[in-house]
C-alpha positions in Angstrom: -88.6 62.5 -159.4 -91.3 61.6 -162.1 -89.0 59.9 -164.3 -87.1 58.2 -161.3 -90.6 56.5 -159.9 -91.5 55.9 -163.1 -88.7 53.4 -164.2 -89.0 52.0 -160.4 -91.8 49.8 -161.1 -90.1 47.8 -163.9 -86.9 47.5 -162.2 -89.1 45.7 -159.0 -90.9 43.3 -161.7 -87.3 42.7 -162.7 -86.1 42.1 -158.7 -89.0 39.7 -158.3 -87.9 37.7 -161.3 -84.3 37.6 -160.2 -85.3 36.4 -156.7 -87.5 34.0 -158.6 -84.1 32.7 -160.8 -82.1 32.0 -157.6 -85.3 30.3 -155.8 -85.5 28.1 -158.8 -82.2 27.0 -159.3 -81.9 25.8 -155.9 -85.1 23.8 -156.3 -83.1 22.2 -159.2 -80.2 20.9 -157.0 -82.3 19.1 -154.8 -82.3 15.7 -154.7 -84.5 13.8 -156.6 -84.4 10.0 -155.4 -84.4 6.7 -156.8 -84.5 5.9 -160.8 -88.4 4.8 -160.4 -89.3 8.0 -158.6 -87.2 10.2 -161.5 -89.1 8.1 -163.9 -92.4 8.8 -162.6 -91.9 12.3 -162.4 -90.5 12.6 -165.8 -93.8 10.8 -167.1 -95.7 13.6 -165.1 -93.5 16.4 -167.0 -94.0 14.8 -170.1 -97.7 14.6 -170.4 -98.1 18.3 -168.8 -95.6 19.8 -171.5 -97.9 17.7 -173.9 -101.2 19.4 -172.9 -99.4 23.1 -172.9 -98.0 22.8 -176.4 -101.8 21.6 -177.6 -103.4 24.3 -175.9 -101.1 26.9 -176.8 -101.4 25.6 -180.5 -104.7 26.4 -180.2 -104.7 29.5 -178.5 -102.1 30.8 -181.3 -104.8 31.1 -184.0 -106.9 32.6 -181.4 -104.4 35.3 -180.8 -103.7 36.0 -184.3 -107.5 36.3 -184.8 -107.9 38.3 -182.4 -105.2 40.5 -182.7 -106.0 41.6 -186.3 -109.4 42.5 -185.3 -108.3 44.7 -182.6 -105.8 46.2 -184.8 -108.9 47.0 -187.4 -110.7 48.3 -184.3 -108.0 50.8 -183.2 -108.5 52.7 -186.5 -112.1 53.1 -185.9 -112.2 56.0 -182.8 -109.7 58.5 -181.9 -108.8 57.2 -178.3 -107.7 53.8 -179.5 -104.7 52.8 -181.6 -103.4 49.6 -183.9 -100.8 49.0 -181.4 -103.7 47.7 -179.1 -102.7 44.5 -181.1 -99.1 44.5 -180.3 -100.6 45.3 -176.5 -102.8 42.1 -176.7 -100.4 39.9 -177.9 -97.7 40.7 -175.3 -100.6 40.1 -172.6 -101.3 36.7 -173.8 -97.5 35.5 -174.0 -96.8 36.8 -170.7 -99.8 35.5 -168.8 -99.0 32.0 -171.0 -95.0 32.5 -170.4 -96.5 33.0 -166.6 -98.3 29.7 -166.6 -95.4 28.0 -168.1 -92.7 28.9 -165.5 -94.9 27.6 -162.7 -95.8 24.1 -164.2 -92.0 24.0 -165.2 -91.2 24.2 -161.7 -94.1 22.3 -160.2 -92.8 19.3 -162.0 -89.2 19.8 -160.7 -90.3 20.4 -157.4 -93.0 17.5 -156.8 -90.3 14.4 -156.9 -87.4 16.9 -154.9 -90.3 17.2 -152.4 -91.0 13.5 -152.3 -87.4 12.9 -151.4 -87.2 15.3 -149.4 -89.8 13.9 -147.0 -88.1 10.7 -146.7 -85.8 12.9 -144.3 -88.1 15.3 -142.6 -91.4 17.2 -142.4 -88.9 20.4 -142.4 -87.1 19.8 -145.6 -90.3 18.5 -147.1 -92.2 22.0 -146.5 -88.9 24.0 -147.5 -88.5 22.1 -151.0 -92.4 22.6 -152.0 -92.8 25.8 -150.8 -89.9 27.6 -152.6 -91.2 25.7 -155.7 -94.5 27.4 -155.4 -92.4 30.6 -154.3 -91.1 30.5 -157.9 -94.3 30.6 -159.5 -95.5 33.2 -157.4 -92.5 35.3 -158.1 -92.8 34.9 -161.6 -96.8 36.0 -162.2 -96.0 38.7 -159.9 -92.5 39.6 -161.6 -93.6 39.2 -165.4 -96.8 41.6 -164.4 -95.0 44.3 -163.0 -92.2 44.1 -165.7 -95.0 43.9 -168.5 -97.4 46.6 -167.1 -94.7 49.1 -166.1 -92.8 48.9 -169.2 -95.7 49.5 -171.4 -97.0 52.2 -169.6 -93.8 53.9 -170.3 -93.5 53.2 -173.6 -97.2 54.8 -174.1 -97.3 57.6 -171.9 -94.1 58.7 -174.0 -95.6 58.3 -177.0 -99.5 59.7 -176.7 -98.8 61.8 -174.1 -95.3 63.7 -173.0 -94.2 63.2 -177.2 -96.6 66.0 -177.9 -96.8 67.6 -174.7 -100.7 66.8 -173.6 -102.9 66.8 -170.5 -102.1 64.0 -168.1 -106.2 63.9 -167.7 -107.2 64.2 -171.9 -108.2 62.4 -174.2 -104.4 61.3 -174.9 -103.6 59.8 -171.7 -107.1 58.2 -172.2 -105.9 56.4 -175.6 -102.2 55.4 -173.6 -104.5 53.6 -171.0 -107.1 52.1 -173.8 -104.1 50.5 -175.6 -102.6 49.3 -172.6 -105.8 48.0 -171.6 -104.9 45.4 -174.4 -102.3 44.0 -172.4 -105.2 42.8 -169.6 -107.0 41.7 -172.0 -104.8 39.3 -173.5 -103.8 38.4 -169.8 -107.3 37.0 -169.4 -108.4 35.9 -172.5 -105.2 33.3 -171.9 -106.0 33.0 -168.4 -109.8 31.8 -168.9 -108.7 29.2 -171.6 -105.7 27.9 -169.5 -108.4 27.7 -166.3 -110.8 26.1 -167.9 -109.0 23.8 -170.1 -106.6 22.8 -167.0 -109.7 22.6 -164.9 -111.5 19.8 -167.0 -107.8 18.0 -167.9 -107.7 17.7 -164.1 -110.9 16.6 -163.2 -111.9 14.4 -166.1 -108.4 12.4 -164.8 -109.4 12.6 -161.2 -112.5 11.6 -161.3 -112.0 8.4 -163.6 -109.3 7.6 -161.3 -111.4 7.9 -158.4 -114.4 6.5 -159.5 -112.6 2.7 -161.1 -109.3 2.8 -158.8 -110.5 3.5 -155.6 -114.4 2.5 -155.7 -114.3 -0.3 -158.2 -110.8 -2.0 -157.6 -110.3 -1.0 -154.0 -106.7 0.4 -154.6 -104.9 3.5 -153.5 -105.5 6.9 -154.9 -102.4 7.4 -156.8 -101.5 3.6 -156.8 -99.2 3.0 -159.8 -101.5 0.0 -160.8 -104.1 2.7 -162.1 -103.7 3.6 -165.9 -105.3 7.4 -165.1 -102.9 8.1 -162.2 -100.1 9.7 -164.2 -103.0 11.6 -165.8 -104.3 12.9 -162.6 -101.3 13.9 -161.4 -100.4 15.8 -164.6 -103.7 17.2 -163.9 -102.7 18.5 -160.9 -100.0 20.6 -162.7 -102.1 21.8 -166.2 -105.3 23.1 -163.9 -103.9 24.0 -160.1 -100.6 25.3 -161.4 -100.7 26.5 -165.1 -104.5 27.3 -165.0 -104.2 29.2 -161.3 -101.0 31.0 -162.3 -102.4 32.1 -165.8 -105.3 33.2 -163.8 -104.0 35.3 -160.9 -101.3 36.9 -163.5 -105.0 38.2 -165.2 -106.3 39.4 -162.1 -103.1 41.2 -160.9 -103.3 43.1 -164.0 -106.8 43.9 -164.5 -107.0 45.1 -160.9 -103.8 47.6 -161.8 -105.3 48.7 -165.0 -108.8 49.3 -163.5 -106.9 51.7 -161.0 -105.1 53.3 -163.5 -107.8 54.5 -165.5 -109.6 55.7 -162.8 -106.5 57.5 -161.8 -106.4 59.4 -165.1 -110.1 61.3 -163.7 -108.2 62.7 -161.0 -106.5 66.2 -161.4 -103.6 65.8 -158.9 -101.5 68.7 -158.0 -98.1 66.4 -157.4 -94.4 66.3 -157.8 -94.9 63.6 -160.4 -96.5 65.9 -163.4 -100.2 64.7 -162.5 -99.8 61.0 -162.9 -99.4 59.6 -159.3 -102.7 58.2 -158.8 -102.0 56.4 -162.1 -99.1 55.4 -160.7 -99.7 54.4 -157.2 -101.4 51.0 -158.2 -98.0 50.0 -160.2 -95.8 51.3 -156.9 -98.2 49.4 -154.6 -97.8 46.1 -156.8 -93.9 46.3 -157.1 -93.2 47.1 -153.6 -95.9 44.0 -152.4 -93.2 41.7 -154.6 -90.6 42.6 -152.0 -92.5 42.5 -149.2 -93.7 39.0 -150.0 -90.1 37.8 -150.5 -89.5 38.9 -147.1 -92.9 37.1 -146.0 -91.5 33.9 -147.8 -88.6 33.8 -145.0 -91.3 33.5 -142.1 -92.7 30.0 -143.8 -90.7 27.4 -141.6 -91.1 25.0 -139.2 -88.7 23.8 -136.4 -89.2 19.9 -136.2 -92.0 17.1 -137.2 -94.7 18.1 -135.3 -94.6 22.1 -136.3 -97.9 23.7 -137.3 -97.7 23.8 -141.4 -100.5 25.9 -141.7 -99.3 28.1 -138.8 -96.3 28.5 -140.9 -97.8 29.8 -144.3 -100.1 32.0 -142.1 -97.5 33.5 -140.6 -95.7 34.3 -144.1 -98.9 35.3 -145.9 -99.8 37.9 -142.9 -96.3 39.1 -142.4 -96.4 40.2 -146.2 -99.8 41.8 -145.5 -98.7 43.7 -142.5 -95.4 45.1 -144.4 -97.4 46.1 -147.0 -99.7 48.0 -144.7 -97.3 50.0 -143.0 -95.5 51.0 -146.3 -98.4 52.5 -148.4 -99.1 54.7 -145.8 -95.3 56.4 -146.4 -95.8 55.9 -150.3 -99.6 57.5 -150.3 -98.0 60.7 -148.4 -94.9 60.3 -150.5 -97.2 60.7 -153.9 -100.5 62.2 -153.2 -101.4 65.6 -152.7 -103.6 66.3 -149.4 -107.0 66.4 -151.3 -108.3 65.0 -154.8 -111.7 64.2 -156.1 -113.4 62.0 -158.9 -116.6 62.5 -160.3 -117.1 65.4 -157.7 -116.7 62.9 -154.6 -113.9 64.8 -152.5 -111.2 63.0 -150.6 -107.7 63.3 -148.7 -104.8 61.2 -149.3 -105.1 59.8 -146.2 -108.7 58.2 -147.3 -106.6 56.3 -150.0 -104.3 55.0 -147.3 -107.6 53.8 -145.1 -109.0 52.1 -148.7 -105.7 50.1 -149.1 -105.6 48.9 -145.5 -109.8 47.9 -145.9 -108.5 46.1 -148.9 -105.9 43.9 -147.1 -108.3 43.5 -144.2 -111.1 42.2 -146.6 -108.5 40.0 -148.2 -107.4 38.5 -144.8 -110.9 38.1 -143.4 -111.9 36.0 -147.3 -109.0 33.8 -146.9 -109.9 33.1 -142.9 -113.5 32.8 -143.5 -112.9 29.9 -146.5 -110.5 28.3 -144.4 -113.3 27.8 -141.5 -115.5 26.7 -144.2 -113.1 23.8 -146.0 -110.8 22.7 -143.1 -110.3 19.7 -141.3 -111.6 19.5 -138.1 -114.1 22.5 -138.5 -117.9 22.3 -138.1 -118.7 22.6 -141.6 -116.4 19.8 -142.8 -117.4 18.0 -139.6 -121.3 18.3 -140.4 -120.5 16.9 -144.2 -118.7 13.5 -142.6 -121.5 13.0 -139.9 -123.9 12.9 -143.4 -121.7 10.3 -145.1 -122.8 7.8 -142.2 -126.1 7.9 -143.8 -125.0 7.2 -147.3 -124.3 8.8 -150.6 -126.8 10.9 -150.8 -126.9 12.8 -147.6 -123.3 13.3 -148.3 -124.0 15.4 -151.3 -126.7 17.2 -149.4 -124.6 18.1 -146.9 -121.9 19.3 -149.1 -124.4 21.7 -151.2 -125.7 22.9 -147.8 -122.3 24.0 -146.2 -121.4 25.5 -150.0 -124.5 27.7 -150.0 -124.0 28.6 -146.2 -120.6 29.7 -147.2 -121.6 32.4 -149.3 -123.1 34.1 -146.2 -120.1 35.7 -144.6 -117.5 36.5 -147.6 -120.4 38.6 -149.3 -121.5 40.5 -146.1 -117.6 41.2 -146.0 -117.5 42.2 -149.3 -120.1 44.4 -149.5 -118.9 46.0 -146.3 -115.2 46.1 -148.2 -116.9 47.9 -151.4 -119.3 50.8 -149.2 -116.1 51.8 -147.1 -113.9 51.7 -149.4 -116.3 54.0 -151.8 -116.8 56.0 -148.2 -112.9 56.5 -148.2 -112.3 57.4 -151.7 -115.1 57.0 -154.2 -114.7 54.9 -156.9 -110.8 55.3 -156.8 -111.0 54.1 -153.4 -112.8 50.8 -154.5 -110.2 50.2 -157.1 -107.0 50.8 -155.0 -108.6 48.5 -152.2 -108.5 45.9 -154.7 -104.9 46.9 -155.7 -103.8 46.6 -152.0 -105.6 43.7 -151.7 -103.7 41.9 -154.8 -100.3 43.4 -154.0 -99.3 40.4 -152.1 -100.0 38.4 -155.1 -96.6 36.8 -155.1 -97.2 35.1 -151.9 -100.9 34.2 -152.4 -99.8 32.2 -155.3 -96.6 30.6 -153.5 -98.9 29.6 -150.9 -101.6 27.8 -153.5 -98.8 26.5 -155.9 -97.3 24.7 -152.6 -100.5 22.5 -152.8 -100.4 20.7 -156.3 -96.9 20.1 -155.3 -97.3 18.6 -152.3 -100.1 16.2 -154.2 -98.1 15.4 -156.9 -95.5 14.2 -154.2 -97.9 12.6 -152.0 -99.0 10.6 -155.3 -94.9 9.9 -156.0 -94.1 8.5 -152.8 -97.3 6.0 -153.2 -96.7 5.0 -156.4 -92.8 4.4 -155.4 -94.4 2.4 -152.4 -92.5 4.3 -150.1 -92.0 3.9 -146.3 -95.5 4.6 -144.9 -93.8 7.5 -143.0 -92.9 9.4 -146.5 -96.6 9.4 -147.4 -97.6 10.7 -143.9 -95.5 13.4 -144.6 -96.8 14.4 -147.8 -99.9 13.8 -146.3 -99.8 16.8 -144.1 -98.7 18.9 -146.6 -101.5 17.9 -148.8 -103.9 18.5 -146.5 -102.8 22.0 -145.6 -102.7 22.4 -149.6 -106.4 21.7 -150.2 -107.1 24.0 -147.3 -104.7 27.0 -148.7 -106.3 26.5 -152.1 -109.4 26.8 -151.2 -108.5 30.2 -149.4 -106.4 31.2 -152.7 -109.8 31.0 -154.8 -111.6 32.8 -152.3 -109.3 35.6 -152.1 -109.0 35.5 -156.2 -113.0 35.5 -156.3 -113.2 38.7 -153.5 -110.2 40.3 -155.6 -112.5 39.5 -159.0 -115.7 41.7 -157.4 -113.6 44.9 -156.5 -111.6 44.6 -159.3 -114.6 44.0 -161.8 -116.4 47.0 -160.3 -113.7 49.3 -160.6 -113.8 48.0 -164.5 -117.3 48.8 -164.3 -116.7 52.3 -163.2 -114.1 52.6 -166.2 -116.3 51.5 -168.2 -119.2 53.7 -167.8 -117.0 56.8 -167.9 -115.4 56.2 -170.9 -118.8 54.9 -172.8 -120.2 58.4 -171.9 -123.6 57.2 -169.6 -124.1 58.7 -166.0 -126.1 55.5 -164.4 -127.3 52.3 -165.1 -131.3 53.0 -164.7 -132.7 49.3 -164.1 -136.2 50.6 -164.6 -135.5 50.9 -168.4 -137.0 47.4 -169.9 -133.8 46.5 -171.7 -131.6 47.2 -169.0 -133.6 45.3 -167.1 -133.1 42.3 -169.7 -129.5 42.7 -169.7 -129.2 42.4 -166.1 -130.9 39.2 -166.1 -129.3 38.0 -169.2 -126.2 38.4 -167.1 -127.1 36.7 -164.2 -127.8 33.6 -166.4 -124.3 33.5 -167.8 -122.3 32.0 -164.9 -124.7 29.0 -164.6 -124.4 28.2 -168.5 -121.2 28.7 -168.2 -120.6 26.3 -165.3 -123.0 24.0 -166.6 -120.6 23.9 -170.0 -117.8 23.2 -168.0 -118.7 20.4 -165.6 -120.9 18.6 -168.6 -117.4 18.5 -170.0 -115.6 17.1 -167.2 -118.8 14.5 -167.0 -118.1 13.4 -170.6 -114.2 13.4 -170.4 -114.5 11.2 -167.1 -116.6 8.8 -168.6 -114.2 8.4 -171.6 -111.6 8.1 -168.7 -113.6 5.3 -167.1 -114.1 3.1 -169.8 -110.2 3.7 -170.7 -109.0 2.3 -167.4 -111.6 -0.7 -167.3 -110.4 -1.4 -170.5 -106.9 -1.7 -169.2 -108.1 -3.6 -166.1 -109.8 -6.1 -168.4 -107.5 -6.1 -171.5 -103.8 -6.2 -169.9 -103.5 -9.2 -167.8 -100.8 -8.9 -164.8 -101.4 -5.0 -164.2 -103.1 -5.6 -160.2 -100.1 -8.1 -159.8 -97.4 -5.6 -160.4 -96.5 -7.8 -163.5 -97.4 -5.6 -166.0 -97.3 -1.8 -166.8 -100.6 0.3 -167.8 -100.4 2.2 -170.5 -100.4 6.0 -169.0 -100.1 7.8 -172.0 -103.5 6.7 -173.6 -105.3 8.2 -170.6 -102.7 11.4 -170.7 -104.4 11.4 -174.4 -107.9 11.5 -173.8 -107.5 14.4 -171.2 -105.3 16.5 -173.5 -108.4 15.7 -176.1 -111.0 16.6 -174.2 -110.1 19.5 -172.4 -108.7 21.2 -175.7 -112.2 20.7 -177.5 -114.4 21.5 -174.0 -112.8 24.8 -173.7 -113.6 26.6 -176.6 -117.3 27.3 -176.1 -117.3 28.3 -172.6 -114.3 30.6 -173.8 -116.5 31.8 -176.5 -119.2 32.9 -174.3 -116.9 34.9 -172.2 -115.7 36.8 -174.9 -118.5 37.1 -177.6 -121.5 37.8 -175.5 -120.4 41.5 -174.0 -119.7 42.4 -178.1 -123.0 41.2 -179.4 -124.9 43.2 -176.4 -122.7 46.0 -176.7 -123.1 46.7 -180.2 -126.6 45.1 -180.6 -128.4 47.4 -177.7 -125.7 49.9 -176.5 -123.7 50.9 -173.2 -126.6 51.1 -170.7 -127.8 47.5 -171.4 -124.2 45.9 -171.8 -123.8 47.9 -168.0 -126.7 45.7 -167.1 -125.6 42.8 -168.3 -122.0 43.1 -166.1 -123.9 44.1 -163.0 -125.8 40.8 -163.4 -122.5 38.3 -164.1 -120.9 40.2 -161.5 -122.9 39.4 -158.8 -123.8 36.1 -160.1 -120.4 35.0 -161.1 -119.1 35.9 -157.4 -121.9 34.1 -155.7 -121.4 31.2 -157.9 -117.7 31.0 -157.3 -117.5 31.1 -153.8 -120.2 28.4 -153.4 -118.9 25.8 -155.8 -115.1 26.2 -154.3 -116.2 26.1 -151.0 -118.4 22.9 -151.5 -115.6 21.3 -153.3 -113.2 22.2 -150.7 -115.0 21.2 -148.1 -116.1 17.6 -149.6 -112.7 17.3 -150.5 -111.0 17.6 -146.5 -114.4 15.3 -145.4 -112.9 12.6 -147.8 -109.1 12.9 -146.6 -110.3 13.0 -143.0 -111.3 9.4 -143.2 -107.5 8.5 -143.9 -106.6 9.3 -140.0 -109.9 8.1 -139.2 -113.2 9.7 -137.7 -115.7 9.3 -134.9 -119.3 9.1 -136.2 -122.1 8.7 -133.2 -119.2 7.4 -131.1 -118.1 4.7 -133.6 -114.3 4.8 -135.2 -114.5 4.6 -139.5 -111.4 4.5 -141.7 -111.1 4.4 -145.3 -112.8 1.8 -147.5 -115.6 1.9 -145.1 -119.2 2.8 -146.4 -119.3 6.0 -144.9 -115.7 6.6 -146.6 -117.3 5.3 -150.1 -120.4 7.8 -149.4 -117.2 10.5 -149.0 -115.5 9.8 -152.3 -118.6 10.3 -154.2 -119.3 13.9 -152.8 -115.2 14.8 -153.3 -115.7 13.3 -157.4 -119.3 15.4 -157.3 -117.1 18.5 -155.6 -114.0 18.0 -158.4 -115.4 20.0 -160.9 -116.9 22.4 -158.7 -113.8 23.4 -156.9 -111.3 23.1 -159.9 -113.1 23.9 -163.1 -115.9 25.9 -163.1 -115.8 27.7 -159.5 -112.5 29.1 -160.2 -113.4 29.9 -164.1 -116.0 32.3 -162.3 -113.7 35.1 -161.4 -112.2 35.1 -165.1 -115.3 35.1 -166.5 -116.5 38.1 -164.6 -113.1 40.2 -165.3 -113.1 39.2 -168.8 -116.3 40.1 -169.6 -115.9 43.6 -167.7 -112.3 44.2 -170.2 -113.6 43.4 -173.0 -116.4 46.1 -172.5 -113.9 48.6 -171.2 -112.0 47.7 -174.6 -115.0 48.4 -176.7 -116.6 50.5 -174.5 -115.0 53.8 -177.4 -116.7 52.2 -179.9 -120.2 52.6 -178.3 -119.9 55.3 -176.5 -122.6 57.8 -175.9 -120.4 60.5 -176.4 -121.3 62.7 -179.1 -123.7 60.0 -180.3 -127.2 61.1 -180.0 -130.8 59.1 -181.0 -133.5 61.5 -183.1 -135.0 62.3 -179.6 -131.6 63.9 -178.3 -131.2 65.9 -181.9 -134.4 67.2 -181.4 -133.8 68.8 -177.8 -130.3 70.2 -178.8 -131.9 71.7 -181.8 -134.4 73.3 -179.6 -131.5 75.0 -176.9 -129.6 75.8 -180.0 -132.3 78.0 -181.4 -132.7 79.4 -177.7 -129.2 80.7 -177.2 -129.6 82.1 -180.6 -132.7 84.2 -179.2 -131.0 85.1 -176.2 -127.9 86.4 -178.2 -129.9 88.6 -180.3 -131.4 90.0 -177.2 -134.7 88.3 -177.7 -135.6 86.2 -174.3 -139.0 84.8 -175.4 -138.9 81.3 -175.2 -142.2 80.1 -176.6 -141.2 81.7 -179.7 -138.5 79.5 -180.2 -140.3 76.4 -179.3 -142.9 77.5 -182.0 -140.6 77.9 -184.6 -139.4 74.4 -184.6 -142.7 72.8 -183.9 
């Protein structure tokens, strides 16, 4: 029974990859349009691959150096092994490959979506969403396959082969080595997210400021030298970056639940590892339910509601997962369980999973409200655009700050409720339940950049207005789904970080984080500061790269005669090169902060101070992530609202009006918020927690004591000796020590 189920997990991952291959082949067979469209698509694909190769070159050195250090550290403690380096490298390679799968299909699906939009909105949605589903299934399939297969190997090597206790130190060692896989995945995700975010926003800001504001040409006009770089950026940031991001989230969530599951003594039919297996089984079945949900994403005609179709697919996969989790939990877990003294039942675990699904759904709904066209928050920004650029900025900042209230209350309620149901394991399994439908979530997410690129190609190819109209419908929905996806990712990161935090506390041998201690309180404040300096570096990097882009676009308009009259082609590759170099250069420092700060604090001040820092970075990072992502999304859709016309104080305003120019400024400010620093927050808090988990055995207080502790232990030993000898006078013992 145990052996059968443990092999089912990677098999479900392979099923996901098989369906991905079928969908990818279908997309590749679709028509690509005329030669001009194919040429433009080729420029985008070439630029995207140039970025990935440059990024991978730098990350190769990082992976090699980090792998060597991990292999060395694995020899220092009994609960780790040099094999953790191999686990780390596999995680890094899988994460990078997940991003590549998404970007490869996105650069194929974009031009095919444009061509499909020449026939109908229904076909354009089918092509773009199928392209997105390739990425979703690729990420989820690789994660489940990688984790499932590595767990089988490490479980056999470290536990089964020597007949060890599944709740003992040997299983702790197996999971510690497996944590290397998650560390590799999150490390690559951070660099991919930050690097891709800097790339895309440098190009976007440069294209907007010179093209739209100064030259007065459309956003994706073929005459704009930065337009190819802008479209490349949609792929490297919102597709490759997001793919690596959610791959890391997915893996970290499952791993955190497995680490806590080891602490549960389970009298089950699976050799006592049911609490460890459960999150992997949930993730594997989530792939199947996501595939089922994808079938619901369709519309009947030109008037079909695209957002409703995507929601139908998303909610159906969530409902399927919720129903199935009841039977899975009843089948796998015994009636009663406990973790760290907290008693609960298998039904309590089911309730925690349902709560996780509900929290994820509510987070998406709330984020959609704050960022969607036609809703109060976006309308308030539009209204404030009438009085200028400054009031537009004030309106966007206000919406972003307000948008943190309901999500945090939902998140806090979810954490409290999940803990009430099943203790710390409940919090972790709630996050695993939320992440079970990652394949579907990511399919919806990746659909947006594909639609955006399709609109860009339609504009650059000067296709009929109805084609751009169809791609604009998809693009507007894509902006909202991108924002909801980021809200979902941040919510899952908060739950995952709490679970990783709980796992770290257990392995590090500390009972609690006492903020009354000055050093712990100091760590808390330092942790709270890190998301701010991280965001500052990311936003400043976008600003510097955008300045270079603006200067280059201005130079080309000035020095290449005939661009504005369509008589000369811009030098697109120059702008692509600027974004590539800037993003690779600028991503290193933010990444170093996330990786090195836990190491310094942990080894210099101990696990409790590190715990304080993790608490600070988690709370601050979640709030910063929500604020920035939602403000940016609202600004973006406020700007897009002007394309169809908006009514302000009884008067209609359209593109190129003064309120529209103010909305472009707001969107430009919001770009690095929503696509660079904001979505990087969830990786930041998870990566720091995983680094802490990996170094926990090295800084553990188990068996290590201060001089004060040593004196107490000495006294206790003396007392015990006196009691054994029949002399029970404790005062005599203390007098001897003194």
